[in-house]
C-alpha positions in Angstrom: 169.8 -62.7 -48.5 166.5 -62.2 -46.7 164.1 -65.0 -47.5 160.5 -64.5 -46.2 159.6 -68.1 -47.1 162.3 -69.6 -45.0 161.0 -72.1 -42.5 162.8 -70.5 -39.6 162.8 -72.6 -36.4 162.1 -70.2 -33.6 162.2 -71.0 -29.9 158.8 -71.4 -28.2 157.5 -68.2 -26.7 158.7 -67.6 -23.2 156.6 -69.0 -20.4 154.4 -66.3 -18.9 156.0 -65.2 -15.6 154.5 -63.5 -12.6 154.6 -59.7 -12.5 157.9 -58.5 -11.3 158.2 -57.0 -7.9 159.7 -54.0 -9.5 157.4 -51.2 -10.6 156.7 -50.6 -14.3 158.8 -47.4 -14.1 161.7 -49.3 -12.7 161.4 -52.1 -15.3 161.2 -49.4 -18.0 164.4 -47.8 -16.6 166.1 -51.2 -16.6 164.9 -51.8 -20.2 166.4 -48.4 -21.3 169.6 -49.1 -19.5 171.8 -48.7 -22.6 170.3 -45.4 -23.6 170.4 -44.1 -20.1 174.0 -45.1 -19.8 174.6 -43.3 -23.1 172.5 -40.3 -22.1 172.4 -40.3 -18.3 176.1 -41.0 -17.6 177.3 -38.3 -19.9 174.4 -36.0 -19.0 175.2 -36.2 -15.3 178.6 -34.8 -16.0 177.2 -32.4 -18.5 174.6 -31.0 -16.2 176.7 -31.1 -13.1 176.9 -27.3 -12.9 178.7 -24.5 -14.7 177.8 -22.1 -17.4 175.7 -23.0 -20.5 178.0 -22.4 -23.5 178.5 -23.7 -27.0 180.7 -26.6 -25.8 177.7 -27.9 -23.8 175.5 -27.9 -26.8 178.2 -29.6 -28.9 178.6 -32.3 -26.3 174.8 -32.8 -26.1 174.6 -33.1 -29.9 177.1 -35.9 -29.8 175.2 -37.7 -27.0 171.9 -37.5 -28.9 173.3 -38.6 -32.2 175.0 -41.7 -30.6 171.7 -42.6 -28.9 169.8 -43.2 -32.2 167.9 -39.9 -32.1 169.0 -39.1 -35.7 170.4 -36.0 -37.3 167.2 -34.2 -38.1 165.5 -34.8 -34.7 168.8 -33.9 -32.9 168.9 -30.5 -34.7 165.3 -29.9 -33.9 165.8 -30.7 -30.2 168.8 -28.5 -29.9 167.0 -25.6 -31.7 164.1 -25.9 -29.3 166.4 -26.3 -26.3 168.3 -23.1 -27.2 165.1 -21.2 -27.5 163.9 -22.5 -24.2 167.1 -21.6 -22.5 167.0 -18.1 -24.0 163.3 -17.5 -23.1 163.7 -18.7 -19.5 167.1 -17.0 -19.2 168.7 -20.2 -17.9 172.3 -19.7 -16.8 173.4 -22.9 -15.2 173.7 -26.4 -16.6 171.8 -27.8 -13.7 168.7 -26.2 -15.1 169.5 -27.6 -18.6 168.4 -31.2 -17.6 164.8 -30.1 -16.8 164.8 -27.9 -20.0 165.8 -31.0 -22.0 163.1 -33.1 -20.5 160.5 -30.4 -21.2 161.8 -30.2 -24.8 161.6 -34.0 -25.2 158.1 -34.0 -23.8 157.0 -31.4 -26.4 158.4 -33.7 -29.1 157.2 -37.1 -27.8 154.0 -36.1 -26.1 151.9 -36.2 -29.4 152.9 -39.9 -29.8 151.0 -40.8 -26.6 147.6 -42.2 -27.7 146.5 -45.5 -26.2 144.8 -48.2 -28.2 141.0 -47.7 -28.2 139.1 -50.8 -29.3 135.6 -49.4 -28.7 133.1 -48.7 -31.4 133.4 -51.9 -33.5 132.6 -55.6 -32.9 134.7 -57.3 -33.8 137.5 -54.7 -33.7 140.1 -55.9 -36.2 143.8 -55.3 -35.8 146.2 -56.0 -38.6 149.8 -56.7 -37.3 152.6 -55.9 -39.7 156.4 -55.6 -39.7 159.6 -57.3 -40.8 160.7 -60.7 -39.6 162.4 -60.6 -36.3 160.8 -57.4 -35.0 158.9 -59.3 -32.3 155.5 -59.4 -34.0 154.5 -62.8 -32.8 155.5 -62.2 -29.2 153.8 -58.9 -29.3 150.6 -60.5 -30.5 150.7 -63.0 -27.6 151.3 -60.3 -25.0 148.7 -58.0 -26.6 146.0 -60.8 -26.4 146.7 -61.1 -22.7 146.6 -57.4 -22.2 143.3 -57.0 -24.0 141.8 -60.0 -22.1 142.8 -58.3 -18.8 140.6 -55.4 -19.9 137.7 -57.8 -20.2 137.7 -58.3 -24.0 137.3 -61.6 -25.8 140.1 -62.1 -28.4 140.6 -64.3 -31.5 144.0 -64.6 -33.2 144.3 -65.2 -37.0 147.6 -66.9 -37.8 148.0 -65.1 -41.2 151.8 -65.7 -41.5 151.3 -68.9 -43.5 154.8 -68.7 -44.9 156.6 -69.5 -41.6 155.4 -72.5 -39.8 157.2 -71.4 -36.6 155.1 -68.3 -36.4 151.8 -70.3 -36.6 153.1 -72.7 -33.9 154.2 -69.9 -31.6 150.8 -68.2 -31.9 149.1 -71.5 -31.1 151.2 -71.9 -27.9 150.3 -68.3 -26.9 146.7 -69.1 -27.6 146.8 -72.1 -25.4 148.4 -70.2 -22.5 146.0 -67.3 -22.8 142.9 -69.4 -23.5 142.6 -67.6 -26.9 141.3 -69.4 -30.0 143.8 -69.3 -32.9 142.5 -69.7 -36.5 145.3 -71.3 -38.5 146.0 -73.2 -41.7 149.0 -75.4 -42.4 149.0 -74.1 -46.0 147.1 -71.7 -48.1 146.4 -68.0 -48.7 147.0 -65.8 -45.6 144.1 -63.6 -46.7 141.8 -66.6 -46.6 142.9 -67.5 -43.1 142.2 -64.0 -41.9 138.9 -63.8 -43.8 137.7 -67.0 -42.0 138.8 -65.7 -38.6 136.8 -62.5 -39.0 133.7 -64.4 -40.0 134.2 -66.7 -37.0 134.5 -63.7 -34.7 131.3 -62.2 -36.1 129.4 -65.4 -35.6 130.7 -65.9 -32.1 130.5 -62.2 -31.1 134.2 -62.0 -30.3 135.3 -58.5 -29.4 138.7 -58.3 -31.1 140.5 -60.1 -33.9 144.3 -59.8 -34.0 145.5 -60.7 -37.5 149.1 -61.7 -38.0 150.8 -61.2 -41.4 154.0 -62.5 -42.9 157.1 -60.5 -42.1 158.7 -58.7 -45.1 161.2 -56.1 -46.0 159.8 -52.9 -47.3 162.0 -53.2 -50.4 160.3 -56.4 -51.5 157.6 -54.7 -53.6 155.8 -57.9 -54.6 155.3 -58.9 -51.0 154.2 -55.4 -50.1 151.6 -55.8 -52.8 150.5 -59.0 -51.2 149.9 -57.4 -47.8 147.8 -54.8 -49.5 145.7 -57.7 -50.8 145.3 -58.9 -47.2 144.1 -55.4 -46.2 141.5 -55.4 -49.0 140.2 -58.9 -48.1 139.8 -57.8 -44.5 137.7 -54.9 -45.7 135.6 -57.3 -47.7 135.0 -59.5 -44.7 134.1 -56.5 -42.6 133.6 -53.2 -44.3 135.7 -50.5 -42.7 138.2 -53.0 -41.2 141.0 -53.2 -40.3 140.4 -50.7 -37.6 144.0 -50.6 -36.5 147.1 -51.3 -38.6 149.8 -51.8 -36.0 153.4 -51.7 -37.2 155.8 -53.6 -34.9 159.3 -52.0 -34.8 162.4 -53.4 -33.1 164.0 -50.6 -31.1 167.5 -52.2 -31.8 167.3 -51.3 -35.5 167.8 -47.6 -34.9 167.3 -45.4 -37.8 166.2 -48.3 -40.0 163.0 -48.3 -38.0 162.2 -44.9 -39.5 162.7 -46.3 -43.0 160.4 -49.2 -42.2 157.8 -46.8 -40.9 157.9 -44.7 -44.1 157.5 -47.8 -46.3 154.8 -49.5 -44.4 152.8 -46.3 -43.9 153.0 -45.5 -47.6 151.8 -49.0 -48.5 149.1 -49.5 -45.9 148.4 -46.3 -43.9 149.8 -47.4 -40.5 147.6 -46.2 -37.6 149.8 -47.1 -34.7 153.2 -48.4 -33.6 154.4 -51.0 -31.1 158.1 -50.5 -30.2 159.6 -53.7 -29.0 162.8 -55.1 -27.4 163.6 -52.2 -25.1 165.2 -54.8 -23.0 168.5 -53.3 -22.0 170.3 -53.5 -25.3 168.3 -51.1 -27.4 169.2 -47.4 -27.4 165.6 -46.2 -27.6 166.4 -42.7 -29.0 164.8 -43.7 -32.3 161.4 -42.8 -30.8 162.5 -39.1 -31.1 163.3 -39.6 -34.8 159.8 -41.2 -35.3 158.2 -38.2 -33.5 160.1 -35.7 -35.6 159.2 -37.5 -38.8 155.5 -37.2 -37.8 156.0 -33.4 -37.2 157.6 -33.0 -40.6 155.0 -34.9 -42.5 152.1 -33.4 -40.6 150.7 -36.9 -39.8 151.8 -38.2 -36.4 151.5 -41.9 -36.0 151.1 -42.7 -32.3 153.1 -45.2 -30.3 150.4 -47.4 -28.9 152.5 -49.9 -27.0 156.1 -50.5 -25.9 157.6 -53.9 -24.9 160.5 -54.0 -22.5 161.1 -57.7 -21.8 160.0 -61.3 -22.1 157.4 -61.3 -19.2 153.8 -61.5 -20.3 153.1 -58.1 -18.7 156.0 -56.3 -20.2 153.8 -54.8 -22.9 152.2 -51.5 -21.9 150.7 -48.3 -23.3 153.4 -45.7 -24.2 153.7 -42.8 -21.7 155.9 -40.0 -22.9 156.6 -38.8 -19.3 157.6 -42.2 -18.0 159.7 -42.9 -21.1 161.7 -39.6 -20.7 162.2 -40.1 -17.0 163.5 -43.6 -17.7 165.8 -42.2 -20.3 167.4 -39.4 -18.4 166.9 -39.8 -14.7 169.5 -41.7 -12.7 
């Protein structure tokens, strides 16, 4: 049974490592190894030449479904792909690979919208998600990323239910030379309220506010996080300026359910997709994009995380992501 109040003992955050000699694209390909093995290996055989026929589409459907793309998004992709093949009069399966990449880009391209922290001081980011999604680690990496852009950052350790979360953030803060506002006990909303007032007084550029992990089905805890959102608005009218939902890419279609629930409760403005580290399939991003199409409200993927290194959190690029998924 999930217990959000459990005092989970997490390992200390990984020591920041030097940037890998590998390019970001290569590291992204390494991170998406499982999906590429699922897609690329089978697609290489599928697109090795020959006539485009119904058997090809059936095999492609199976590949997409087993890569966490989801039923609805898979049907959408196949419909669009069939239309593209017909319009371009494609005859050979070697041309189908490029057509698939173009079809994926049409779907994923609207998700590409980098985080823009201009226009407010402090710019307040509220981090939400279930326990285990990688929220604390993402906050540490995000603080470093924003500092590299020349911004001053303050972290509010609003997950007061889990001591390990507060301790991890304090370690990240020490390593990044970022001040962390924390309290060993008390109301998470009060911690974040104090952090925002401190940022205003010290003219800090960005406040990153952590919140306790919770399952979307725990309605009383979802009500509590709504209270945190209201308190942030009282501390600084119009804030939070970004509500960033952290999703674990390993959870597959469950990530879509989390997005629906958190968006309904809070109005999510952006996503961070984590743990694309060689075990996640990654196809769930297509399901997320299709959900946005269906609802008429696309929630952008601001950031993706592909590993434990301090610089393994980057803005989402649809083209780079698709290339890493499909290309050998």
